[in-house]
All heavy atoms as TSV, in Angstrom:
chain	resi	resn	atom	element	x	y	z
A	1	MET	N	N	-4.086	-12.886	18.860
A	1	MET	CA	C	-4.710	-13.163	17.514
A	1	MET	C	C	-5.752	-14.302	17.631
A	1	MET	O	O	-5.408	-15.322	18.327
A	1	MET	CB	C	-3.675	-13.471	16.510
A	1	MET	CG	C	-4.303	-13.720	15.112
A	1	MET	SD	S	-2.964	-13.847	13.848
A	1	MET	CE	C	-3.890	-14.359	12.532
A	2	ASP	N	N	-6.878	-14.243	17.121
A	2	ASP	CA	C	-7.811	-15.266	17.187
A	2	ASP	C	C	-7.330	-16.467	16.344
A	2	ASP	O	O	-6.800	-16.327	15.390
A	2	ASP	CB	C	-9.250	-14.786	16.735
A	2	ASP	CG	C	-9.816	-13.687	17.654
A	2	ASP	OD1	O	-9.500	-13.868	18.850
A	2	ASP	OD2	O	-10.591	-12.852	17.227
A	3	GLU	N	N	-7.755	-17.664	16.829
A	3	GLU	CA	C	-7.461	-18.849	16.125
A	3	GLU	C	C	-8.256	-18.994	14.857
A	3	GLU	O	O	-7.771	-19.415	13.779
A	3	GLU	CB	C	-7.802	-20.051	17.022
A	3	GLU	CG	C	-7.218	-21.333	16.370
A	3	GLU	CD	C	-7.380	-22.536	17.302
A	3	GLU	OE1	O	-7.619	-22.322	18.508
A	3	GLU	OE2	O	-7.129	-23.721	16.923
A	4	TYR	N	N	-9.566	-18.569	14.857
A	4	TYR	CA	C	-10.380	-18.552	13.661
A	4	TYR	C	C	-11.024	-17.172	13.516
A	4	TYR	O	O	-12.089	-16.961	14.043
A	4	TYR	CB	C	-11.451	-19.632	13.844
A	4	TYR	CG	C	-11.011	-20.995	14.024
A	4	TYR	CD1	C	-11.044	-21.623	15.283
A	4	TYR	CD2	C	-10.637	-21.646	12.972
A	4	TYR	CE1	C	-10.585	-22.887	15.530
A	4	TYR	CE2	C	-10.112	-22.972	13.127
A	4	TYR	CZ	C	-10.143	-23.616	14.426
A	4	TYR	OH	O	-9.651	-24.858	14.522
A	5	PRO	N	N	-10.220	-16.338	12.704
A	5	PRO	CA	C	-10.773	-14.984	12.706
A	5	PRO	C	C	-11.732	-14.782	11.440
A	5	PRO	O	O	-11.544	-13.963	10.600
A	5	PRO	CB	C	-9.396	-14.089	12.353
A	5	PRO	CG	C	-8.682	-15.152	11.559
A	5	PRO	CD	C	-8.966	-16.586	12.177
A	6	TYR	N	N	-12.867	-15.480	11.513
A	6	TYR	CA	C	-13.961	-15.334	10.560
A	6	TYR	C	C	-15.002	-14.265	10.979
A	6	TYR	O	O	-15.249	-14.050	12.184
A	6	TYR	CB	C	-14.563	-16.652	10.435
A	6	TYR	CG	C	-13.650	-17.727	10.025
A	6	TYR	CD1	C	-13.298	-18.783	10.825
A	6	TYR	CD2	C	-13.110	-17.776	8.720
A	6	TYR	CE1	C	-12.471	-19.666	10.491
A	6	TYR	CE2	C	-12.306	-18.856	8.264
A	6	TYR	CZ	C	-11.969	-19.667	9.159
A	6	TYR	OH	O	-10.994	-20.653	8.777
A	7	VAL	N	N	-15.465	-13.615	9.939
A	7	VAL	CA	C	-16.503	-12.537	10.224
A	7	VAL	C	C	-17.660	-12.790	9.376
A	7	VAL	O	O	-17.324	-13.178	8.135
A	7	VAL	CB	C	-15.809	-11.112	9.864
A	7	VAL	CG1	C	-16.895	-10.030	9.968
A	7	VAL	CG2	C	-14.698	-10.801	10.724
A	8	PHE	N	N	-18.874	-12.696	9.839
A	8	PHE	CA	C	-20.045	-12.717	9.098
A	8	PHE	C	C	-21.183	-11.926	9.660
A	8	PHE	O	O	-21.116	-11.661	10.894
A	8	PHE	CB	C	-20.515	-14.139	8.916
A	8	PHE	CG	C	-21.001	-14.792	10.126
A	8	PHE	CD1	C	-22.376	-14.886	10.455
A	8	PHE	CD2	C	-20.112	-15.489	10.952
A	8	PHE	CE1	C	-22.878	-15.468	11.619
A	8	PHE	CE2	C	-20.644	-16.175	12.006
A	8	PHE	CZ	C	-22.004	-16.166	12.444
A	9	ASP	N	N	-22.185	-11.438	8.897
A	9	ASP	CA	C	-23.394	-10.830	9.390
A	9	ASP	C	C	-24.495	-11.704	9.281
A	9	ASP	O	O	-24.653	-12.444	8.164
A	9	ASP	CB	C	-23.510	-9.525	8.651
A	9	ASP	CG	C	-22.507	-8.435	8.966
A	9	ASP	OD1	O	-22.090	-8.405	10.124
A	9	ASP	OD2	O	-22.117	-7.682	8.014
A	10	ALA	N	N	-25.377	-11.749	10.253
A	10	ALA	CA	C	-26.569	-12.588	10.070
A	10	ALA	C	C	-27.663	-11.959	11.036
A	10	ALA	O	O	-27.276	-11.393	11.984
A	10	ALA	CB	C	-26.288	-14.058	10.481
A	11	PRO	N	N	-28.893	-12.071	10.769
A	11	PRO	CA	C	-30.015	-11.572	11.489
A	11	PRO	C	C	-30.163	-12.366	12.720
A	11	PRO	O	O	-29.923	-13.661	12.684
A	11	PRO	CB	C	-31.221	-11.593	10.575
A	11	PRO	CG	C	-30.920	-12.712	9.558
A	11	PRO	CD	C	-29.401	-12.658	9.359
A	12	ILE	N	N	-30.733	-11.805	13.837
A	12	ILE	CA	C	-31.217	-12.526	14.896
A	12	ILE	C	C	-32.659	-12.904	14.629
A	12	ILE	O	O	-33.401	-11.979	14.499
A	12	ILE	CB	C	-30.994	-11.653	16.271
A	12	ILE	CG1	C	-29.634	-11.325	16.486
A	12	ILE	CG2	C	-31.529	-12.438	17.507
A	12	ILE	CD1	C	-29.281	-10.411	17.590
A	13	VAL	N	N	-32.904	-14.072	14.808
A	13	VAL	CA	C	-34.334	-14.538	14.416
A	13	VAL	C	C	-35.046	-15.275	15.496
A	13	VAL	O	O	-34.268	-16.024	16.323
A	13	VAL	CB	C	-34.448	-15.275	13.116
A	13	VAL	CG1	C	-33.865	-14.448	11.908
A	13	VAL	CG2	C	-33.593	-16.619	13.159
A	14	PRO	N	N	-36.234	-15.192	15.615
A	14	PRO	CA	C	-36.970	-16.095	16.656
A	14	PRO	C	C	-37.034	-17.649	16.141
A	14	PRO	O	O	-37.078	-17.845	15.032
A	14	PRO	CB	C	-38.452	-15.534	16.808
A	14	PRO	CG	C	-38.560	-14.686	15.616
A	14	PRO	CD	C	-37.276	-14.345	15.153
A	15	HIS	N	N	-36.933	-18.530	17.064
A	15	HIS	CA	C	-36.795	-19.962	16.694
A	15	HIS	C	C	-37.478	-20.565	17.835
A	15	HIS	O	O	-37.076	-20.554	18.984
A	15	HIS	CB	C	-35.285	-20.418	16.609
A	15	HIS	CG	C	-35.110	-21.793	16.291
A	15	HIS	ND1	N	-35.547	-22.329	15.062
A	15	HIS	CD2	C	-34.775	-22.878	16.965
A	15	HIS	CE1	C	-35.359	-23.600	15.014
A	15	HIS	NE2	N	-34.807	-23.860	16.246
A	16	SER	N	N	-38.498	-21.438	17.444
A	16	SER	CA	C	-39.071	-22.236	18.435
A	16	SER	C	C	-38.756	-23.751	18.433
A	16	SER	O	O	-38.391	-24.268	17.376
A	16	SER	CB	C	-40.780	-22.331	18.138
A	16	SER	OG	O	-41.275	-20.963	18.305
A	17	PHE	N	N	-38.645	-24.283	19.596
A	17	PHE	CA	C	-38.226	-25.652	19.820
A	17	PHE	C	C	-39.191	-26.264	20.931
A	17	PHE	O	O	-38.952	-26.060	22.133
A	17	PHE	CB	C	-36.761	-25.721	20.114
A	17	PHE	CG	C	-36.209	-27.219	20.230
A	17	PHE	CD1	C	-35.903	-27.913	19.108
A	17	PHE	CD2	C	-36.132	-27.878	21.493
A	17	PHE	CE1	C	-35.524	-29.145	19.168
A	17	PHE	CE2	C	-35.629	-29.102	21.504
A	17	PHE	CZ	C	-35.281	-29.863	20.388
A	18	GLY	N	N	-40.102	-26.895	20.398
A	18	GLY	CA	C	-41.196	-27.445	21.417
A	18	GLY	C	C	-41.806	-26.208	21.987
A	18	GLY	O	O	-42.362	-25.365	21.320
A	19	LYS	N	N	-41.974	-26.288	23.291
A	19	LYS	CA	C	-42.654	-25.196	24.075
A	19	LYS	C	C	-41.692	-24.043	24.365
A	19	LYS	O	O	-42.062	-23.069	24.871
A	19	LYS	CB	C	-43.239	-25.729	25.420
A	19	LYS	CG	C	-42.250	-26.151	26.397
A	19	LYS	CD	C	-42.991	-26.739	27.577
A	19	LYS	CE	C	-42.113	-27.275	28.515
A	19	LYS	NZ	N	-42.605	-27.672	29.831
A	20	TYR	N	N	-40.361	-24.129	23.874
A	20	TYR	CA	C	-39.450	-23.027	24.165
A	20	TYR	C	C	-39.176	-22.176	22.943
A	20	TYR	O	O	-39.285	-22.625	21.873
A	20	TYR	CB	C	-38.094	-23.725	24.581
A	20	TYR	CG	C	-38.176	-24.621	25.825
A	20	TYR	CD1	C	-38.316	-26.022	25.788
A	20	TYR	CD2	C	-38.213	-23.940	27.026
A	20	TYR	CE1	C	-38.199	-26.683	26.886
A	20	TYR	CE2	C	-38.258	-24.771	28.225
A	20	TYR	CZ	C	-38.421	-26.066	28.127
A	20	TYR	OH	O	-38.494	-26.838	29.344
A	21	ASN	N	N	-39.064	-20.924	23.217
A	21	ASN	CA	C	-38.618	-19.928	22.172
A	21	ASN	C	C	-37.240	-19.327	22.441
A	21	ASN	O	O	-37.003	-18.881	23.562
A	21	ASN	CB	C	-39.755	-18.796	22.196
A	21	ASN	CG	C	-41.035	-19.386	21.845
A	21	ASN	OD1	O	-41.179	-20.003	20.775
A	21	ASN	ND2	N	-42.130	-19.210	22.575
A	22	TYR	N	N	-36.543	-19.217	21.338
A	22	TYR	CA	C	-35.103	-18.673	21.496
A	22	TYR	C	C	-34.923	-17.659	20.391
A	22	TYR	O	O	-35.690	-17.600	19.421
A	22	TYR	CB	C	-34.171	-19.734	21.232
A	22	TYR	CG	C	-34.145	-20.886	22.097
A	22	TYR	CD1	C	-34.932	-22.109	21.847
A	22	TYR	CD2	C	-33.455	-20.946	23.361
A	22	TYR	CE1	C	-34.909	-23.104	22.748
A	22	TYR	CE2	C	-33.449	-21.997	24.284
A	22	TYR	CZ	C	-34.303	-23.130	23.958
A	22	TYR	OH	O	-34.243	-24.065	24.820
A	23	ASN	N	N	-33.942	-16.803	20.595
A	23	ASN	CA	C	-33.517	-15.832	19.708
A	23	ASN	C	C	-32.201	-16.413	19.142
A	23	ASN	O	O	-31.318	-16.746	19.962
A	23	ASN	CB	C	-33.371	-14.405	20.147
A	23	ASN	CG	C	-34.658	-13.789	20.352
A	23	ASN	OD1	O	-35.613	-13.878	19.623
A	23	ASN	ND2	N	-34.788	-13.208	21.497
A	24	VAL	N	N	-32.066	-16.681	17.905
A	24	VAL	CA	C	-30.867	-17.369	17.386
A	24	VAL	C	C	-30.246	-16.665	16.249
A	24	VAL	O	O	-30.959	-15.853	15.455
A	24	VAL	CB	C	-31.159	-18.895	16.923
A	24	VAL	CG1	C	-31.666	-19.655	18.265
A	24	VAL	CG2	C	-32.209	-18.909	15.880
A	25	VAL	N	N	-29.038	-16.987	15.925
A	25	VAL	CA	C	-28.339	-16.620	14.677
A	25	VAL	C	C	-27.916	-17.828	14.025
A	25	VAL	O	O	-27.248	-18.734	14.533
A	25	VAL	CB	C	-27.028	-15.740	15.014
A	25	VAL	CG1	C	-26.403	-15.414	13.780
A	25	VAL	CG2	C	-27.482	-14.462	15.671
A	26	PHE	N	N	-28.345	-18.156	12.812
A	26	PHE	CA	C	-28.072	-19.248	12.061
A	26	PHE	C	C	-26.721	-18.930	11.239
A	26	PHE	O	O	-26.634	-17.889	10.623
A	26	PHE	CB	C	-29.096	-19.708	11.023
A	26	PHE	CG	C	-30.253	-20.319	11.697
A	26	PHE	CD1	C	-31.416	-19.496	11.959
A	26	PHE	CD2	C	-30.207	-21.614	12.199
A	26	PHE	CE1	C	-32.573	-20.109	12.466
A	26	PHE	CE2	C	-31.329	-22.299	12.826
A	26	PHE	CZ	C	-32.490	-21.394	13.091
A	27	LEU	N	N	-25.719	-19.853	11.266
A	27	LEU	CA	C	-24.489	-19.695	10.556
A	27	LEU	C	C	-24.684	-19.747	9.152
A	27	LEU	O	O	-25.352	-20.703	8.624
A	27	LEU	CB	C	-23.499	-20.782	11.094
A	27	LEU	CG	C	-22.158	-20.830	10.537
A	27	LEU	CD1	C	-21.336	-19.531	11.158
A	27	LEU	CD2	C	-21.404	-22.067	10.897
A	28	PRO	N	N	-24.149	-18.754	8.433
A	28	PRO	CA	C	-24.249	-18.820	6.874
A	28	PRO	C	C	-23.664	-20.153	6.393
A	28	PRO	O	O	-22.562	-20.537	6.894
A	28	PRO	CB	C	-23.637	-17.657	6.378
A	28	PRO	CG	C	-23.604	-16.675	7.573
A	28	PRO	CD	C	-23.473	-17.453	8.792
A	29	ALA	N	N	-24.294	-20.669	5.224
A	29	ALA	CA	C	-23.766	-21.971	4.690
A	29	ALA	C	C	-22.379	-21.895	4.336
A	29	ALA	O	O	-21.620	-22.830	4.479
A	29	ALA	CB	C	-24.625	-22.371	3.574
A	30	GLU	N	N	-21.935	-20.786	3.842
A	30	GLU	CA	C	-20.485	-20.698	3.408
A	30	GLU	C	C	-19.506	-20.724	4.556
A	30	GLU	O	O	-18.406	-21.156	4.416
A	30	GLU	CB	C	-20.228	-19.398	2.456
A	30	GLU	CG	C	-20.437	-18.035	3.187
A	30	GLU	CD	C	-21.935	-17.662	2.975
A	30	GLU	OE1	O	-22.893	-18.337	2.655
A	30	GLU	OE2	O	-22.200	-16.437	3.480
A	31	MET	N	N	-19.888	-20.204	5.644
A	31	MET	CA	C	-19.104	-20.369	6.816
A	31	MET	C	C	-18.957	-21.781	7.381
A	31	MET	O	O	-18.020	-22.136	7.979
A	31	MET	CB	C	-19.566	-19.445	8.015
A	31	MET	CG	C	-19.558	-17.891	7.626
A	31	MET	SD	S	-17.877	-17.316	7.479
A	31	MET	CE	C	-17.212	-17.668	9.087
A	32	HIS	N	N	-20.027	-22.464	7.252
A	32	HIS	CA	C	-19.994	-23.944	7.827
A	32	HIS	C	C	-19.004	-24.645	7.277
A	32	HIS	O	O	-18.425	-25.432	7.958
A	32	HIS	CB	C	-21.535	-24.533	7.516
A	32	HIS	CG	C	-21.609	-25.800	8.134
A	32	HIS	ND1	N	-21.169	-27.043	7.557
A	32	HIS	CD2	C	-22.104	-26.184	9.382
A	32	HIS	CE1	C	-21.483	-28.039	8.518
A	32	HIS	NE2	N	-21.941	-27.552	9.490
A	33	GLU	N	N	-18.710	-24.488	5.954
A	33	GLU	CA	C	-17.624	-25.278	5.278
A	33	GLU	C	C	-16.239	-24.902	5.683
A	33	GLU	O	O	-15.299	-25.806	5.651
A	33	GLU	CB	C	-17.726	-25.182	3.755
A	33	GLU	CG	C	-19.086	-25.523	3.209
A	33	GLU	CD	C	-19.403	-27.022	3.419
A	33	GLU	OE1	O	-18.456	-27.843	3.306
A	33	GLU	OE2	O	-20.550	-27.384	3.809
A	34	GLN	N	N	-16.100	-23.740	6.393
A	34	GLN	CA	C	-14.698	-23.361	6.760
A	34	GLN	C	C	-14.373	-23.670	8.087
A	34	GLN	O	O	-13.166	-23.544	8.468
A	34	GLN	CB	C	-14.722	-21.860	6.473
A	34	GLN	CG	C	-14.907	-21.276	5.204
A	34	GLN	CD	C	-14.841	-19.792	5.086
A	34	GLN	OE1	O	-14.121	-19.075	5.814
A	34	GLN	NE2	N	-15.692	-19.183	4.159
A	35	LEU	N	N	-15.315	-24.019	8.917
A	35	LEU	CA	C	-15.027	-24.298	10.467
A	35	LEU	C	C	-15.005	-25.680	10.730
A	35	LEU	O	O	-15.660	-26.607	9.979
A	35	LEU	CB	C	-16.273	-23.568	11.219
A	35	LEU	CG	C	-16.245	-22.018	11.148
A	35	LEU	CD1	C	-17.437	-21.479	11.680
A	35	LEU	CD2	C	-14.975	-21.520	11.565
A	36	PRO	N	N	-14.213	-26.246	11.674
A	36	PRO	CA	C	-13.933	-27.572	12.073
A	36	PRO	C	C	-15.066	-28.292	12.839
A	36	PRO	O	O	-14.808	-28.782	13.971
A	36	PRO	CB	C	-12.654	-27.531	12.753
A	36	PRO	CG	C	-12.662	-26.237	13.553
A	36	PRO	CD	C	-13.369	-25.301	12.649
A	37	PHE	N	N	-16.388	-28.218	12.374
A	37	PHE	CA	C	-17.451	-28.921	13.136
A	37	PHE	C	C	-17.307	-30.348	13.373
A	37	PHE	O	O	-17.910	-30.950	14.196
A	37	PHE	CB	C	-18.673	-28.571	12.479
A	37	PHE	CG	C	-19.247	-27.094	12.745
A	37	PHE	CD1	C	-19.270	-26.253	11.726
A	37	PHE	CD2	C	-19.511	-26.696	13.961
A	37	PHE	CE1	C	-19.610	-24.890	11.801
A	37	PHE	CE2	C	-19.765	-25.329	14.245
A	37	PHE	CZ	C	-19.876	-24.481	13.075
A	38	GLU	N	N	-16.535	-31.118	12.448
A	38	GLU	CA	C	-16.387	-32.529	12.547
A	38	GLU	C	C	-15.566	-32.886	13.919
A	38	GLU	O	O	-15.920	-33.812	14.675
A	38	GLU	CB	C	-15.660	-33.158	11.414
A	38	GLU	CG	C	-16.504	-33.167	10.115
A	38	GLU	CD	C	-16.573	-31.861	9.418
A	38	GLU	OE1	O	-15.470	-30.994	9.513
A	38	GLU	OE2	O	-17.539	-31.489	8.841
A	39	THR	N	N	-14.611	-31.995	14.147
A	39	THR	CA	C	-13.788	-32.145	15.388
A	39	THR	C	C	-14.428	-31.543	16.569
A	39	THR	O	O	-14.447	-31.937	17.651
A	39	THR	CB	C	-12.372	-31.529	15.084
A	39	THR	OG1	O	-11.907	-31.987	13.973
A	39	THR	CG2	C	-11.475	-31.769	16.308
A	40	TYR	N	N	-15.099	-30.336	16.394
A	40	TYR	CA	C	-15.647	-29.523	17.447
A	40	TYR	C	C	-17.237	-29.178	17.085
A	40	TYR	O	O	-17.524	-28.152	16.666
A	40	TYR	CB	C	-14.976	-28.237	17.691
A	40	TYR	CG	C	-13.380	-28.452	17.832
A	40	TYR	CD1	C	-12.594	-28.094	16.929
A	40	TYR	CD2	C	-12.858	-28.855	19.158
A	40	TYR	CE1	C	-11.279	-28.202	17.118
A	40	TYR	CE2	C	-11.569	-29.013	19.413
A	40	TYR	CZ	C	-10.643	-28.676	18.319
A	40	TYR	OH	O	-9.337	-28.832	18.511
A	41	PRO	N	N	-18.052	-30.182	17.410
A	41	PRO	CA	C	-19.468	-29.951	16.980
A	41	PRO	C	C	-20.139	-28.808	17.767
A	41	PRO	O	O	-21.084	-28.265	17.145
A	41	PRO	CB	C	-20.215	-31.200	17.246
A	41	PRO	CG	C	-19.246	-31.934	18.059
A	41	PRO	CD	C	-17.849	-31.487	18.064
A	42	ASN	N	N	-19.637	-28.460	18.874
A	42	ASN	CA	C	-20.285	-27.332	19.645
A	42	ASN	C	C	-19.147	-26.252	19.716
A	42	ASN	O	O	-18.790	-25.871	20.756
A	42	ASN	CB	C	-20.731	-27.683	21.001
A	42	ASN	CG	C	-21.894	-28.656	20.976
A	42	ASN	OD1	O	-22.792	-28.582	20.057
A	42	ASN	ND2	N	-21.826	-29.691	21.915
A	43	LEU	N	N	-18.716	-25.742	18.657
A	43	LEU	CA	C	-17.633	-24.917	18.553
A	43	LEU	C	C	-17.862	-23.589	19.350
A	43	LEU	O	O	-18.752	-22.969	19.113
A	43	LEU	CB	C	-17.403	-24.469	17.029
A	43	LEU	CG	C	-16.131	-23.639	16.645
A	43	LEU	CD1	C	-14.954	-24.374	17.023
A	43	LEU	CD2	C	-16.221	-23.362	15.217
A	44	ARG	N	N	-16.943	-23.234	20.266
A	44	ARG	CA	C	-17.041	-22.118	21.045
A	44	ARG	C	C	-16.684	-20.865	20.160
A	44	ARG	O	O	-15.841	-20.910	19.356
A	44	ARG	CB	C	-16.130	-22.030	22.244
A	44	ARG	CG	C	-16.394	-23.334	23.140
A	44	ARG	CD	C	-17.625	-23.212	23.983
A	44	ARG	NE	N	-17.648	-21.962	24.758
A	44	ARG	CZ	C	-18.715	-21.565	25.310
A	44	ARG	NH1	N	-19.830	-22.186	25.330
A	44	ARG	NH2	N	-18.788	-20.471	26.074
A	45	ILE	N	N	-17.428	-19.706	20.456
A	45	ILE	CA	C	-17.182	-18.578	19.585
A	45	ILE	C	C	-17.037	-17.276	20.598
A	45	ILE	O	O	-17.489	-17.356	21.736
A	45	ILE	CB	C	-18.339	-18.295	18.645
A	45	ILE	CG1	C	-19.574	-18.110	19.374
A	45	ILE	CG2	C	-18.398	-19.414	17.667
A	45	ILE	CD1	C	-20.666	-17.567	18.486
A	46	ARG	N	N	-16.443	-16.234	19.924
A	46	ARG	CA	C	-16.420	-14.814	20.629
A	46	ARG	C	C	-16.790	-13.884	19.532
A	46	ARG	O	O	-16.269	-14.137	18.330
A	46	ARG	CB	C	-15.065	-14.507	21.162
A	46	ARG	CG	C	-14.739	-15.219	22.463
A	46	ARG	CD	C	-13.535	-14.491	23.102
A	46	ARG	NE	N	-12.477	-14.294	22.060
A	46	ARG	CZ	C	-11.306	-15.032	22.100
A	46	ARG	NH1	N	-11.070	-15.913	22.932
A	46	ARG	NH2	N	-10.521	-14.842	21.206
A	47	GLY	N	N	-17.461	-12.990	19.803
A	47	GLY	CA	C	-17.834	-12.053	18.778
A	47	GLY	C	C	-18.595	-10.773	19.339
A	47	GLY	O	O	-18.552	-10.529	20.460
A	48	GLU	N	N	-19.399	-10.094	18.461
A	48	GLU	CA	C	-20.184	-9.019	18.906
A	48	GLU	C	C	-21.523	-9.248	18.260
A	48	GLU	O	O	-21.730	-9.771	17.220
A	48	GLU	CB	C	-19.568	-7.642	18.239
A	48	GLU	CG	C	-18.268	-7.334	18.874
A	48	GLU	CD	C	-17.778	-6.007	18.293
A	48	GLU	OE1	O	-18.484	-5.341	17.337
A	48	GLU	OE2	O	-16.689	-5.462	18.710
A	49	VAL	N	N	-22.509	-8.705	19.084
A	49	VAL	CA	C	-23.947	-8.667	18.782
A	49	VAL	C	C	-24.298	-7.265	18.876
A	49	VAL	O	O	-24.399	-6.818	20.161
A	49	VAL	CB	C	-24.766	-9.741	19.477
A	49	VAL	CG1	C	-26.263	-9.448	19.098
A	49	VAL	CG2	C	-24.424	-11.103	19.108
A	50	GLY	N	N	-24.698	-6.518	17.951
A	50	GLY	CA	C	-25.041	-5.051	18.118
A	50	GLY	C	C	-23.932	-4.348	18.786
A	50	GLY	O	O	-24.155	-3.405	19.601
A	51	HIS	N	N	-22.683	-4.617	18.416
A	51	HIS	CA	C	-21.383	-3.942	19.047
A	51	HIS	C	C	-21.125	-4.301	20.568
A	51	HIS	O	O	-20.435	-3.559	21.155
A	51	HIS	CB	C	-21.514	-2.447	18.789
A	51	HIS	CG	C	-21.660	-2.129	17.341
A	51	HIS	ND1	N	-20.463	-2.264	16.467
A	51	HIS	CD2	C	-22.602	-1.603	16.578
A	51	HIS	CE1	C	-20.923	-1.866	15.199
A	51	HIS	NE2	N	-22.116	-1.395	15.276
A	52	MET	N	N	-21.908	-5.261	21.050
A	52	MET	CA	C	-21.638	-5.707	22.481
A	52	MET	C	C	-20.907	-7.048	22.370
A	52	MET	O	O	-21.339	-7.885	21.611
A	52	MET	CB	C	-23.029	-5.845	23.231
A	52	MET	CG	C	-23.703	-4.596	23.303
A	52	MET	SD	S	-22.905	-3.339	24.366
A	52	MET	CE	C	-22.897	-4.169	25.926
A	53	PRO	N	N	-19.950	-7.262	23.227
A	53	PRO	CA	C	-19.097	-8.560	23.246
A	53	PRO	C	C	-20.138	-9.681	23.551
A	53	PRO	O	O	-21.105	-9.593	24.356
A	53	PRO	CB	C	-18.211	-8.292	24.461
A	53	PRO	CG	C	-18.065	-6.854	24.605
A	53	PRO	CD	C	-19.458	-6.266	24.143
A	54	PHE	N	N	-19.850	-10.874	23.035
A	54	PHE	CA	C	-20.674	-12.040	23.076
A	54	PHE	C	C	-19.809	-13.149	23.062
A	54	PHE	O	O	-18.800	-13.109	22.245
A	54	PHE	CB	C	-21.760	-12.064	22.037
A	54	PHE	CG	C	-22.401	-13.402	21.945
A	54	PHE	CD1	C	-23.439	-13.664	22.685
A	54	PHE	CD2	C	-22.074	-14.472	20.974
A	54	PHE	CE1	C	-24.176	-14.939	22.655
A	54	PHE	CE2	C	-22.746	-15.675	20.913
A	54	PHE	CZ	C	-23.752	-15.776	21.728
A	55	SER	N	N	-20.164	-14.215	23.843
A	55	SER	CA	C	-19.470	-15.485	23.711
A	55	SER	C	C	-20.539	-16.674	23.812
A	55	SER	O	O	-21.442	-16.369	24.465
A	55	SER	CB	C	-18.247	-15.688	24.705
A	55	SER	OG	O	-18.825	-15.766	26.105
A	56	GLY	N	N	-20.181	-17.778	23.203
A	56	GLY	CA	C	-21.238	-18.789	23.319
A	56	GLY	C	C	-20.642	-20.007	22.411
A	56	GLY	O	O	-19.458	-20.269	22.219
A	57	ALA	N	N	-21.574	-20.859	22.012
A	57	ALA	CA	C	-21.197	-21.957	21.176
A	57	ALA	C	C	-22.198	-22.163	20.030
A	57	ALA	O	O	-23.429	-21.982	20.185
A	57	ALA	CB	C	-21.167	-23.222	22.023
A	58	PHE	N	N	-21.762	-22.690	18.828
A	58	PHE	CA	C	-22.638	-23.080	17.777
A	58	PHE	C	C	-23.257	-24.410	18.149
A	58	PHE	O	O	-22.424	-25.312	18.549
A	58	PHE	CB	C	-21.865	-23.098	16.414
A	58	PHE	CG	C	-21.744	-21.827	15.838
A	58	PHE	CD1	C	-20.423	-21.276	15.671
A	58	PHE	CD2	C	-22.808	-21.025	15.359
A	58	PHE	CE1	C	-20.179	-20.045	15.110
A	58	PHE	CE2	C	-22.513	-19.842	14.921
A	58	PHE	CZ	C	-21.195	-19.268	14.680
A	59	ARG	N	N	-24.499	-24.628	18.073
A	59	ARG	CA	C	-25.105	-25.988	18.400
A	59	ARG	C	C	-25.792	-26.439	17.135
A	59	ARG	O	O	-26.561	-25.715	16.482
A	59	ARG	CB	C	-26.130	-25.629	19.444
A	59	ARG	CG	C	-25.671	-25.068	20.838
A	59	ARG	CD	C	-25.022	-25.868	21.658
A	59	ARG	NE	N	-25.803	-27.004	21.830
A	59	ARG	CZ	C	-25.580	-27.985	22.879
A	59	ARG	NH1	N	-24.536	-27.756	23.666
A	59	ARG	NH2	N	-26.334	-28.909	23.015
A	60	PRO	N	N	-25.588	-27.705	16.888
A	60	PRO	CA	C	-26.182	-28.245	15.717
A	60	PRO	C	C	-27.688	-28.330	15.821
A	60	PRO	O	O	-28.209	-28.518	16.886
A	60	PRO	CB	C	-25.653	-29.688	15.663
A	60	PRO	CG	C	-24.683	-29.813	16.740
A	60	PRO	CD	C	-24.708	-28.616	17.599
A	61	THR	N	N	-28.452	-27.987	14.699
A	61	THR	CA	C	-29.885	-28.021	14.780
A	61	THR	C	C	-30.433	-28.782	13.510
A	61	THR	O	O	-31.081	-28.084	12.663
A	61	THR	CB	C	-30.463	-26.489	14.715
A	61	THR	OG1	O	-29.922	-25.750	13.536
A	61	THR	CG2	C	-30.141	-25.774	16.005
A	62	GLY	N	N	-30.037	-30.009	13.418
A	62	GLY	CA	C	-30.576	-30.838	12.191
A	62	GLY	C	C	-30.098	-30.204	10.988
A	62	GLY	O	O	-30.933	-30.280	9.903
A	63	GLY	N	N	-28.936	-29.848	10.811
A	63	GLY	CA	C	-28.374	-29.540	9.511
A	63	GLY	C	C	-28.444	-28.192	9.024
A	63	GLY	O	O	-28.086	-27.699	7.993
A	64	ARG	N	N	-29.015	-27.360	10.028
A	64	ARG	CA	C	-29.221	-25.869	9.710
A	64	ARG	C	C	-28.156	-25.035	10.319
A	64	ARG	O	O	-27.977	-25.175	11.418
A	64	ARG	CB	C	-30.580	-25.389	10.059
A	64	ARG	CG	C	-31.624	-25.987	9.165
A	64	ARG	CD	C	-33.029	-25.361	9.472
A	64	ARG	NE	N	-32.979	-23.950	9.296
A	64	ARG	CZ	C	-33.876	-23.134	9.478
A	64	ARG	NH1	N	-34.909	-23.532	10.324
A	64	ARG	NH2	N	-33.830	-21.787	9.322
């Protein structure tokens, strides 16, 4: 069983940071309040993107 079994849908959007371009998923605001970002600011995740397994970390981006 997953420790944090949260589910949300969000679009994959292009995001520029200086001269770099990324495809990102921004965490919905209502999910931000439910997760322990004060303790784990780069919270590791597992999930699916287009029904394909994915793992990574949420990275803070100036409050977004």
